[in-house]
C-alpha positions as CSV (number, residue, x, y, z in Angstrom):
1,M,-8.2,-17.6,11.5
2,D,-11.2,-17.8,9.1
3,E,-11.1,-19.2,5.6
4,P,-10.4,-15.9,3.7
5,G,-7.5,-15.3,6.0
6,L,-6.1,-18.8,5.5
7,E,-6.5,-18.4,1.8
8,V,-4.5,-15.2,1.8
9,L,-1.9,-16.8,4.1
10,R,-1.4,-19.6,1.6
11,E,-1.0,-17.1,-1.2
12,V,1.5,-15.1,0.8
13,L,3.7,-18.2,1.2
14,R,3.4,-18.9,-2.6
15,A,4.3,-15.3,-3.3
16,E,7.3,-15.4,-1.1
17,R,8.8,-18.1,-3.2
18,R,7.5,-16.7,-6.5
19,I,8.6,-13.1,-6.4
20,R,11.8,-13.2,-4.5
21,P,14.1,-12.8,-7.5
22,Y,12.2,-9.7,-8.6
23,V,11.8,-7.6,-5.4
24,R,14.1,-6.2,-2.7
25,E,14.1,-7.4,0.8
26,T,13.9,-3.9,2.2
27,Y,15.7,-2.8,5.3
28,L,14.1,-2.8,8.7
29,E,15.8,0.2,10.1
30,H,15.8,1.2,13.8
31,S,14.6,4.7,14.2
32,T,16.4,6.6,16.9
33,Y,14.2,9.6,16.2
34,L,10.9,7.8,16.7
35,S,12.2,5.7,19.5
36,R,13.4,8.7,21.4
37,L,10.0,10.5,20.9
38,S,8.0,7.5,22.1
39,G,10.1,5.4,24.5
40,A,9.3,2.4,22.3
41,N,11.8,0.4,20.2
42,V,10.7,1.6,16.8
43,Y,11.7,0.1,13.5
44,C,10.8,1.4,10.0
45,K,10.2,-1.1,7.2
46,L,11.6,0.9,4.3
47,E,9.4,0.1,1.4
48,N,10.2,3.5,0.1
49,L,13.4,1.9,-1.1
50,Q,11.5,-0.9,-2.9
51,Y,11.6,-1.0,-6.8
52,T,9.3,1.7,-8.2
53,G,9.5,3.4,-4.8
54,S,6.6,1.5,-3.3
55,F,5.5,-1.9,-1.8
56,K,3.2,-2.2,-4.8
57,A,6.0,-3.9,-6.7
58,R,5.3,-7.0,-4.8
59,G,1.6,-7.5,-5.5
60,A,1.9,-6.6,-9.2
61,M,4.8,-9.0,-9.8
62,N,3.0,-11.8,-7.9
63,K,-0.1,-11.3,-10.0
64,L,1.7,-11.3,-13.3
65,L,3.8,-14.4,-12.4
66,S,0.6,-16.3,-11.6
67,L,-0.8,-15.8,-15.1
68,S,-0.6,-18.4,-17.9
69,G,1.6,-17.8,-20.9
70,E,-1.5,-17.2,-23.0
71,Q,-2.8,-14.6,-20.6
72,R,0.6,-12.7,-20.6
73,E,0.7,-12.8,-24.4
74,R,-2.7,-11.1,-24.7
75,G,-1.7,-8.3,-22.4
76,I,-2.9,-6.8,-19.1
77,V,-4.9,-3.8,-17.9
78,A,-4.7,-1.9,-14.6
79,A,-6.1,1.2,-13.0
80,S,-4.0,3.4,-10.6
81,T,-3.3,6.8,-9.2
82,G,0.3,6.1,-9.6
83,N,2.1,3.5,-7.5
84,H,0.2,0.5,-8.6
85,G,0.5,1.6,-12.2
86,A,4.2,1.9,-12.0
87,A,4.5,-1.4,-10.3
88,V,2.4,-3.2,-12.9
89,A,4.3,-1.4,-15.7
90,R,7.6,-2.5,-14.3
91,S,6.5,-6.1,-13.8
92,A,5.0,-6.2,-17.3
93,G,8.2,-4.8,-18.8
94,I,10.4,-7.4,-17.1
95,L,8.1,-10.2,-18.2
96,G,7.5,-8.9,-21.7
97,V,3.8,-8.2,-21.3
98,D,1.9,-5.4,-23.0
99,A,0.3,-3.2,-20.3
100,T,-2.4,-0.4,-20.4
101,I,-2.8,1.6,-17.3
102,F,-6.0,3.7,-16.7
103,V,-5.6,6.7,-14.4
104,P,-8.1,9.4,-13.1
105,N,-7.9,12.9,-14.5
106,G,-5.6,15.0,-12.5
107,T,-3.2,12.2,-11.5
108,D,0.2,13.6,-10.5
109,A,2.4,14.2,-13.7
110,S,5.5,12.6,-12.1
111,K,3.6,9.4,-11.5
112,I,2.4,9.3,-15.1
113,R,6.0,9.7,-16.3
114,A,7.1,6.9,-14.0
115,I,4.4,4.6,-15.5
116,E,5.4,5.5,-19.0
117,S,9.1,5.0,-18.3
118,Y,8.6,1.3,-17.9
119,G,6.9,1.1,-21.4
120,A,3.2,0.9,-20.5
121,K,0.5,2.9,-22.2
122,V,-1.4,5.4,-20.1
123,R,-5.1,6.3,-20.6
124,Y,-7.2,8.7,-18.6
125,Y,-10.7,8.0,-17.4
126,G,-12.8,9.4,-14.6
127,D,-12.2,11.7,-11.6
128,D,-11.8,9.1,-8.9
129,C,-9.8,5.9,-8.6
130,V,-13.0,3.8,-8.3
131,E,-14.3,5.2,-11.6
132,S,-11.0,4.3,-13.3
133,E,-11.0,0.8,-11.8
134,V,-14.6,0.1,-12.9
135,F,-13.9,1.3,-16.5
136,A,-10.6,-0.6,-16.7
137,R,-12.2,-3.8,-15.5
138,R,-14.9,-3.5,-18.2
139,F,-12.3,-2.6,-20.8
140,A,-10.3,-5.7,-19.9
141,E,-13.4,-8.0,-20.1
142,E,-14.5,-6.6,-23.5
143,N,-11.0,-7.1,-24.9
144,G,-10.2,-10.5,-23.4
145,L,-7.4,-9.1,-21.3
146,V,-6.5,-9.7,-17.6
147,Y,-7.3,-6.9,-15.2
148,V,-4.8,-6.4,-12.4
149,P,-6.6,-4.7,-9.5
150,P,-4.7,-2.5,-7.1
151,Y,-6.0,-4.3,-4.0
152,N,-9.1,-6.4,-4.7
153,D,-7.3,-9.6,-5.8
154,L,-5.9,-12.6,-3.9
155,Q,-2.5,-12.6,-5.8
156,V,-2.0,-8.9,-5.3
157,I,-2.8,-9.1,-1.6
158,G,-0.5,-12.2,-1.3
159,G,2.4,-10.3,-2.8
160,Q,1.9,-7.4,-0.5
161,G,1.9,-9.8,2.4
162,T,5.5,-10.6,1.8
163,V,6.3,-7.4,3.7
164,G,5.0,-9.2,6.8
165,V,7.2,-12.2,6.0
166,E,10.3,-10.0,5.9
167,I,9.3,-8.1,9.1
168,L,9.1,-11.3,11.2
169,R,12.3,-12.7,9.6
170,Q,14.1,-9.5,10.5
171,L,12.8,-8.9,14.0
172,S,11.8,-12.0,16.1
173,E,9.5,-10.2,18.5
174,V,7.1,-7.6,17.2
175,D,4.4,-6.1,19.5
176,A,2.7,-3.9,16.9
177,I,2.8,-3.1,13.2
178,F,1.4,0.2,11.8
179,A,0.5,0.3,8.1
180,S,-1.5,2.8,6.0
181,V,-4.9,1.8,4.7
182,G,-6.5,2.8,1.4
183,G,-8.1,-0.2,-0.4
184,G,-6.6,-2.5,2.3
185,G,-4.4,-4.7,0.2
186,L,-1.2,-4.0,2.1
187,I,-2.5,-4.4,5.6
188,S,-4.6,-7.5,4.6
189,G,-1.6,-9.3,3.3
190,I,0.6,-8.4,6.2
191,A,-2.1,-9.2,8.8
192,A,-2.9,-12.6,7.3
193,Y,0.7,-13.8,7.6
194,V,1.6,-12.1,10.9
195,K,-1.5,-13.2,12.7
196,A,-0.8,-16.8,11.7
197,V,2.8,-16.7,12.9
198,S,2.6,-14.1,15.7
199,P,-1.0,-13.9,16.9
200,S,-0.2,-11.5,19.7
201,T,1.2,-8.8,17.3
202,E,-1.2,-5.9,17.1
203,I,-2.1,-4.8,13.6
204,V,-3.0,-1.1,13.4
205,G,-4.6,0.4,10.3
206,C,-3.8,4.0,9.6
207,S,-5.8,6.5,7.5
208,P,-6.1,10.2,6.9
209,E,-9.1,11.8,8.4
210,N,-9.9,13.2,4.9
211,S,-10.2,9.8,3.3
212,Q,-11.2,7.0,5.6
213,V,-13.6,4.9,3.6
214,M,-12.3,1.5,4.8
215,V,-12.3,2.7,8.4
216,Q,-15.9,3.9,8.3
217,S,-16.9,0.8,6.3
218,V,-15.5,-1.6,8.9
219,K,-17.3,0.4,11.6
220,A,-20.6,0.2,9.6
221,G,-20.2,-3.5,8.8
222,R,-20.5,-2.9,5.1
223,I,-18.6,-1.1,2.3
224,L,-19.8,2.6,2.2
225,D,-19.9,4.9,-0.8
226,I,-18.8,8.1,1.0
227,P,-16.8,11.1,-0.4
228,S,-13.1,11.7,0.3
229,L,-11.6,15.1,0.7
230,P,-8.2,16.1,-0.8
231,T,-5.3,14.6,1.2
232,L,-1.5,14.7,1.2
233,S,-1.8,10.9,1.4
234,D,-2.9,10.4,-2.2
235,G,-1.7,6.8,-2.1
236,T,-4.6,5.9,0.2
237,A,-7.2,8.3,-1.2
238,G,-10.5,7.4,-2.7
239,G,-13.3,4.7,-2.3
240,V,-13.3,1.0,-1.8
241,E,-14.6,-1.2,-4.6
242,E,-18.0,-2.8,-3.9
243,G,-17.4,-6.5,-2.9
244,S,-13.7,-6.1,-2.3
245,I,-12.2,-9.1,-0.5
246,T,-10.1,-6.7,1.6
247,F,-13.2,-5.5,3.5
248,D,-13.7,-8.9,5.3
249,L,-10.0,-9.2,5.8
250,C,-9.6,-5.8,7.4
251,S,-12.7,-6.4,9.5
252,S,-11.4,-9.7,10.9
253,L,-7.6,-9.2,11.0
254,V,-6.9,-5.5,11.8
255,D,-7.1,-5.0,15.5
256,R,-7.9,-1.2,15.3
257,F,-7.8,1.8,13.1
258,V,-6.4,5.3,13.7
259,T,-7.0,8.4,11.7
260,V,-4.8,11.5,11.5
261,S,-5.2,15.1,10.3
262,E,-3.5,16.7,7.3
263,E,-1.4,18.7,9.7
264,E,-0.2,15.6,11.5
265,I,0.6,13.9,8.2
266,R,2.6,17.0,7.0
267,E,4.5,17.3,10.3
268,S,5.4,13.6,10.3
269,L,6.5,13.7,6.7
270,L,8.9,16.6,7.3
271,A,10.2,15.3,10.5
272,F,10.9,11.8,9.1
273,M,12.7,13.2,6.1
274,E,14.8,15.5,8.3
275,A,15.7,12.7,10.7
276,H,16.2,9.8,8.3
277,H,17.5,11.8,5.3
278,M,15.3,10.0,2.8
279,L,12.2,10.8,0.7
280,I,8.8,9.4,1.7
281,E,5.2,10.1,0.4
282,G,2.1,11.2,2.3
283,A,0.8,7.7,2.8
284,A,3.9,6.7,4.6
285,A,3.6,9.7,6.8
286,V,0.1,8.6,7.8
287,A,1.6,5.5,9.5
288,I,4.2,7.5,11.3
289,A,1.6,10.1,12.5
290,S,-0.7,7.3,13.6
291,F,2.0,5.7,15.7
292,L,2.9,9.1,17.3
293,K,-0.7,9.6,18.1
294,L,-0.7,6.3,20.1
295,R,2.9,6.4,21.3
296,D,2.3,6.4,25.0
297,E,0.7,3.0,24.7
298,F,3.8,1.4,23.3
299,R,6.6,2.5,25.7
300,G,9.2,-0.2,25.9
301,K,7.6,-2.3,23.1
302,N,8.9,-3.3,19.7
303,V,7.0,-1.4,17.0
304,V,7.3,-1.6,13.2
305,V,6.0,1.3,11.1
306,V,5.7,0.4,7.4
307,I,7.1,3.2,5.3
308,C,5.0,2.3,2.3
309,G,6.4,4.5,-0.4
310,A,8.5,7.4,-1.6
311,N,6.6,8.7,-4.6
312,I,5.6,12.2,-3.6
313,G,5.2,14.6,-6.5
314,I,7.6,17.5,-6.8
315,E,4.9,20.2,-6.7
316,K,3.3,18.6,-3.6
317,L,6.7,18.3,-1.9
318,R,7.4,21.9,-2.7
319,D,4.1,23.0,-1.1
320,V,4.9,21.0,2.0
321,L,8.3,22.5,2.3
322,Q,7.0,26.1,1.8
323,E,4.4,25.7,4.5
324,A,7.1,24.5,6.9
325,R,9.0,27.9,6.6
């Protein structure tokens, strides 16, 4: 493993000790439904049951716990379309830190309410998550505050990587892990740990066809500035920040990428909710749909699908259910 991967691995191990009192060790649930469809032994890592309804609780808490007392006292800034913002707001609330969260215009109202419910201030800027991130970082610098990135940060990635620690603790032999990819923080953290402990485990990155900036960037060998179309997987939508450390990590640690259509995402979301009787968001359905696309390759193997979150807006869920009639 190269030096960036080793650095993340060390941070994952620190995060595992640091955040354990503040996050749930989520269930690794065997999926009879997905196993029957594929002939594989499929397990779902239920981060939809994590605090704030998303794996993001891990990275945010690890970042804030790594700050000095003086930095926490001054306050922190973040930018988010929802899940990261709620996670930062919750962590800040627990630790008594003032938090300001910048969000793009048009962010789902339910996610805004979630952020505000933890006591953070919400401010709007830009029409894309990258615009919000750039402005929030500048705002933090100008005001002497710590900026908490959604993915482009060692401590954030390290916190997300504790998902991988739990997976290998809960299932000794894992042939493949499917995880959704937006900015790449989740899969980078998981891969850095899993590839060190179980090198033969295949790491599969999953993206919607409508927003696959990281996928195309890895193919091109550089971070691309390309547009994204609307997608049910809003948790993975948008661009990748120039210079993001997740680019090299995804390039070196992710074995392959899969993209899925909006129809595949929608069908997987509905089928999972019906079979497992629990709520998931579009980004989680991307990982499910991606596995189903490749299922014939994994017959008889142990596969983990990371169900990354549950935070789907009511209006979006209503639209999905109406289209299923």
